[in-house]
N, C-alpha and C positions, 0 to 999 in steps of 0.2 A: 662844138667839140665834145661837150659832156653828153649830148644826145647821141652822138656817134659811139662814144665809148659805152654808153648804156646799151645801145643796140648790139654792139659787138659782144658785150657781156651776156646779153640775152641769147645770142647765138651760141656762145660757148656753153652756157648753162643748158641749152637745149641738147647740145651734143653730149654732155655729161649725163644728163638724165636718160637719154636713149641708151648710152652705154650701160647704165645701172639697171636697165629694165623698167624704168619708171616712165609712165606716159606723161609727156609735157602738157601743161595747161595751155589751151588755145582759146582765144575769144570765141564764144559760141553765139550764133545768131539767135534771134528771138524764138525761132521755131524749136531751137534745141534747149531753151531755158527750162521748159517743163520736164524734158527728159533728164536734165541734170538734177532737178528736185527729186525725181524718183530714184536716181542713181546714188544719191547721198547716203541713205542707209545701207545700200549694198556695198558702197566703198568702205564705210566704217566697219561693216561686218567682215569684208575681205581683208582689211588691214588687221583687224583683231585676230582673224583666223591665221594669217601669215605670221604674225609676231607673237601671238599668245597673250596679249595684254589688251585691255580696253584702250580706247583712244586717249582718255584722260591720263591713265597710267603710263601709256607710251609717251605722251607729251612730257610728263614729269621726268621720266627717264632721259628723254632727249635733252631737256633743259639742264638736268644735272650733268649729263655728259658734256654739254656745250660749255657750262661754267667751269667744269674741272679740267677739261682737255683742250680748251681753246688756247692756242699758242704753245701747247706742250706736245700732245699726241697728233694734232693736225693744225693747219694754218689756212683758214678759209680766205677767200679773196675779199677785197673791200666790198664789192657789190653783194657777195653772199652774206657777209657780216651785216651789211645794212638791211638786207632782206630778212635775216633771222631776227634782228632787233625789232624791225617793224612788225613782223608777225607776233613776236612776244608781246609788244604793246597792244596789238589788235586783240590778242587773247586776254590779257590781264586788264586792260583799260576799256577797250572797245574801239569803235571807229574814231578817226581824228575829229576833234571838236576845237576850233580855234578859240572859242570863248573859255573853255576849260583849261587850255594849255597856255603856258607863259610864253612871252615873246622871246625870240632867239636873235642874238646879235648878227649883224651883217657879216662880220668876219668869222663867225662860228661855222666853218665849212662843214664839219662833221655833223653838227646839230641840224643844219639846214638840209643836208643830204638824208639824214634819218627822218626828218619831218616830211620831206617830199616822198620818200619811200612809204612812209606810213599813210600819207595822203593818197598815194596811188592805190592802196588796198581798198579804199572806198568803204562800202558797207559789207565787207566779207564777214560771213558768220564765224562765230568762235570755233565751231567744230572744223570748218574748212581751214581756218588759220592753223589749228593744231595739226591737221593732216599735212598741210603744206610745210609746216615747220619740220615735222618728222621726215618727210620725203626729201626736203632740201638738205637736212643734216645728213641723211643717209647717202645722198648723192655726192656730197662734198667730202665725206670722211668714210673710208672703208672699214674703220674700226668700230663704227657704231653698231653694225649688225652683230658682230661677235659679242659686243657689250650687252646688247639686248638679249642675245641667246643665253649668255651666262646668267643674266638676271632671270630669264625664263626658267632655266634649269633650277636656279636657286628657289624661284617661286614655286616650281613643281615640287621640289624637295620639301619646302616649308609646308606646302599644301598636304603633301604626303605625311609629313610629321604631324601636321595638325589633325588629319584624319585618323592617323594611328593613335594620337593622344586622345582624340574624342572617342575612338573605339575602346581604348584602354579605360578611359573614364567611365564609358558606358558599361563595360564589363565589370569594372569595380563597383559601380552603382548597383548593377544587377546582383553581383555577389554579396554586396552588403545587404541588399534587400532580401536576398535568399536567406542569408544568415540571420537577419532580423526576424523573418517569418519563422525560421526554424527555432530561433531562441524563444519567440513568443509561443510557438507550439509546445516547446519543451517546458516552458514555464507554466503553461496551462495544464499540461499533463502532470507536472510535479504538484501543482496546486490541487488538481483533482485527486491525485494519489494521496496528497497530504490530508485533504478533507476526508477522503474515504478512510484513511488510517485513523484519523482523529475520531470519526464517527464509530469505527470499529472498536477503538480503544474505549470510547464512552460506553458503547453497548457492553463490552466485556467488563468494564469497571462497574457498570450498573448491575450486571448479572452477578459479578463477584460480591458486590455489596449486598445484593439480595440474598445470595446463598449464605454469606457471612451472617446476615441478620437472622436468617432461618436457623443456621447452625447455633448462633448464640441463644436464640429462643429455645431451641430443643435442648441444648446443653444446660440452660438455666433450669428448665423443668426437670430434666433428668438428675441434675446435681442436687436440686431441692429434695428429690425423693431418696437419693442414695447418699446424701452428705453424712448422715449419722452413721450408717453402716460402714462407709469407707473410712471415716475418722476412727471408729472403733477398731476396724481391722488394722489401720495404720498404727494405732497405739499398741496393738498386740505385737506387731512386727518390730516397731522401733519405740519402745516405751520411754526412752530417755533422750530422744533426738527429734525435736519439733520440726527441724528443717527437713529431715528425711521423711517425716510423716506428711508434711505438706507436698513434697515431691511425689511421694507414692499416691497420695489422694489425687493429684492432678493426672498422673499416669492412668490410674484406674478410671477416672472420669472420661479421659480421652478414649480409652479402650471401650468403655461402656457406650459412648456415642457411636463409635465405629461399628460395634456389634448391633446396635439398634438400627442403624442405616442399612447394614447388610441384611438384617432380618426383614426390614420393611421392603427392601427391593425384592427379596425372594417372595414375600407374600404378594407383592404386586404382580410379579411374573406368574405366579400360580393362579392368581385371580384372573389375569388376562387370558391364560390358557383355558380355564374352565368356564368362565362366564365373561366372554369378550364383549357382550352387548350390554349387560345389565350392571356389571360391577366396576367398569373402568372409571366412571366418575367418582364412585365411592372410594376406590383405592387411591385416586389422585388426591382427594380431600384428606384421606388418612395420612398421606405423605406430607402434605402442606401443614397439617396440624396434628402431628403424630402422637403427642403425649397429652395426658390429662393429669388431674390431681389424684386420680385413683390408681392408674397403672402406667408403667413405663417398661414395655417389653424389651428384653435384651438377650443376646445370645453370643456364644463364643464362635468366632469365625472358623476356628480350626475344627469345630465339632459339627459343622453344618453339612459338609460333604458326605458324611456317612449316614446322616439322619434324614436325608431328603425324602426317602420313601415313607419314613415314619411320620414326618410332618405333613406330607401330602395326604396320608391316610387320616391324620387327625383333623385336617381341614375339611375332609368330607363328612366326618361324623357330625351328628346333630348335637345341640347343646344338652348338657346333662340335666335331667329333671329328677330331683330327689324327693323322697318322702320325709318331710320334717314336720312332725306332729300332725300328720294327715294332710300337709300342704306340699305343693311342689315348688321348686325354685332353682335358679341357676347357681352353679358353684362359684363362690367369690374367690377365685384364685388369681393372685398377682404374679406376673412373670418374674423370674429370678434375675439377678445380676451375676454375670460370670466374667472372669478375667484370668490372665496368666501372668507369671513372673519367672524370670530365668534363674533365680537363686535356688536351684534344685539341690545342690550339694549341701548348702547350709541348712536347708529345710530337713533333709534326711538326717543330718547330724544332730539336729535339735529334736526331731521326733523319735529317733531310735531309742532314746533314753526314757521315753514316756511309756507307761504301762498300756498294753492293749492298743498301741498305735501302729503296729506292724502286723499285717495279716497276709496269709498266702491263699491265693485263689487257684485251685487245681485246674488241670486241663479239662475243658468242657463243662466247667461249673459256673454258676452265678451265685455270688455271695451278697447277702443283703444285710446292711447295718441299720438297725432300728434306733432312731433318736426321738424320744418323746418330747413334746413341747413342754417348756418350763413356765410355771405360773408367773415368774418374775421376768421372763424374756419376751422379746418381740421379734427377733430375727435369728435365723440359724445361719452359721458360717461353716464352711467346710474347705479343706485343702487336702490334696493328695498327689502322690507321685509314685512312679514305679522304677524298677532297677534298669532293665535292659529292653523291655518291649512295651508296646502300647496295651491299653485295656479299655473295654467298654465301660461307660459310666452313664447312669441315669438317676433322676430324682423323682420320687413319688410321695404323695401325702395321703395318709390313711386317716379318715375322719373318725372322731370318737363318738359323736352323737348322731352322725348321718349314716343311714343304712340304705341298702337297695335290696330288692327281692333277689333271691338266688335264681339263676337261669336254670330251667328244667326243660326236658323233652317229653312230649306226650305222644302216645300212639293210639290209633283208633281201630284196634283189632276187634276187641270185644268190649261189651259194656262193663264186665267185671274188672277188666284191666284198667279202664278209665277211672273207675271208682277208686281203685287202689292207688293210682297215681295222684288223684286229687287229695286223698287223705294224707299221702306222704308230703305233698307240697304244703299243706296246712300245718303239718307238724314241724317242717324245717324252719330253723331260725333265720332271721334276716342277717345278711353279711354286711360288714362295714364298707363304707364307700372309699375307694382308692382312686385318687386323681393323679394323672401323669403331669408332672411339673416340667421335667426335662427329659426328653426321649433318650433312650439308651443309644449311644453311638461311640465309636472308638475314638479315644483321645491319645495324643502323643505325650503321655505323662512321663515317659522316660527322657524327654528332652527339656521340659519345663514344668513348673508347678501349676496345677489347675486349681483354681479357687472360685468361690462364689458365695452368694448370700441369698436368702429367701425370707420374705416377711411371713410371719405366722398368719395363715388364713383363718385359723381357729384352733381349737383344741384337737390334738391328734398325735400322730407319729409320722415323722419324716423317714422315708425309706431310701437309703443310699445303696444303689445296686451297682456292684462291680461285676461286669459280665466278661467271662473268659470262655464262653461256650463255643466260640469260633475256633479256638485253639485246641487241637487234638493231641499235641505233643509237649507243650510247654505250660508250666505253671507260672503264675505271676506273683511277685512280692509287692504289696501295696503299703506305702507309708501314708497315713492319713491323720487328720486332726479335725475334730468337730467341737464347736462351742456355740453358745448363744450370747446375745447382747440384749440390753434393755432398750 
């Protein structure tokens, strides 16, 4: 009776599988065994293609569906339930082994039926058992296919979200890498720029220190030469105010340094223009060590613009050669120190009460003030200012004991004429030597007081020339003061 029921069940199952489009399993002859071995991978691939899952994933879904929905969403027959249980044991445990399985009681009908169904599977492979399990579950329940489809859609969405997440992470990593590279490049650029700026600052600081050292050296030598003159001048201006004396001395020293640098640069430019090949090195050496213990040349910056031609002419002339007791020598003239100060009103009020301190230079005239050297003095000081207009000023020194032959012109017309000229030259007396100390140039003495000092080069007379020859309509009123110091 049981065999008949089983046969009838097999027929019913065959009809259901045909209705669901699943090919029923039929016993294959030996000739078809090899064909089935070749068709097993194709079946698995076909199943995976139709359902969208691998065989193992599909079996897990089917098992989950069977456990959750059995008796709820569908009710398989007794034989289907036995077949599904047997296939599950075949998949999880393997073929039936009486030694490994415990004995089942005679009255345990369900256990015996399950054991027989399991035994009937024989040596079916695990993959075949999984496939049969899925096909049988699909044939006996119409809800399994939508269940798998929903999971397939969910799987595709998860896969899509996974790919999107991977793409987002990849883009984030690329963006982070790009930012990291940009940050490294920016840091390198900033580091290079910082190093260049530090190097530039070091160079500028080194140059500044070098210039400052040179300035301190030059000012030290200049101050050593002019300290006595400036202090004496400051005492004359502020006799009872030591603080003002020190302030004035510092101002005069600074002006003296600026005048010296200005004159040195002008001399360098003129030397480069006239002797570009031979004198460049000598001029550069003169700038690097510009002063000595014997001389410290200085000039007023305001007076240089109008005396450029005069200075250029003087640089072209040869050194003076004088006849001193039958010998020739160079003139030992030290350059003067000159400066300006703005207290012109106070100076005029102070000088106007002194005798012979205010003179008038007529239009087109040149007035010379002669100041002989004093036996107790060593330096000459002068100060001057004008009322409303500028005036030309220059300083010369006339030697007492030094003379030069007077310049004469001879003609070669006749022998008698030559003899007469020779006799006249012999009879002429020798003229005193006059040396130009400061060339004549126009000074803005109506705006500030012009002052200066000059060390005595020897015995003689200082000639202060006030030049108004360029003015054809105006006369100039000059306020001046001259004195000597020890």
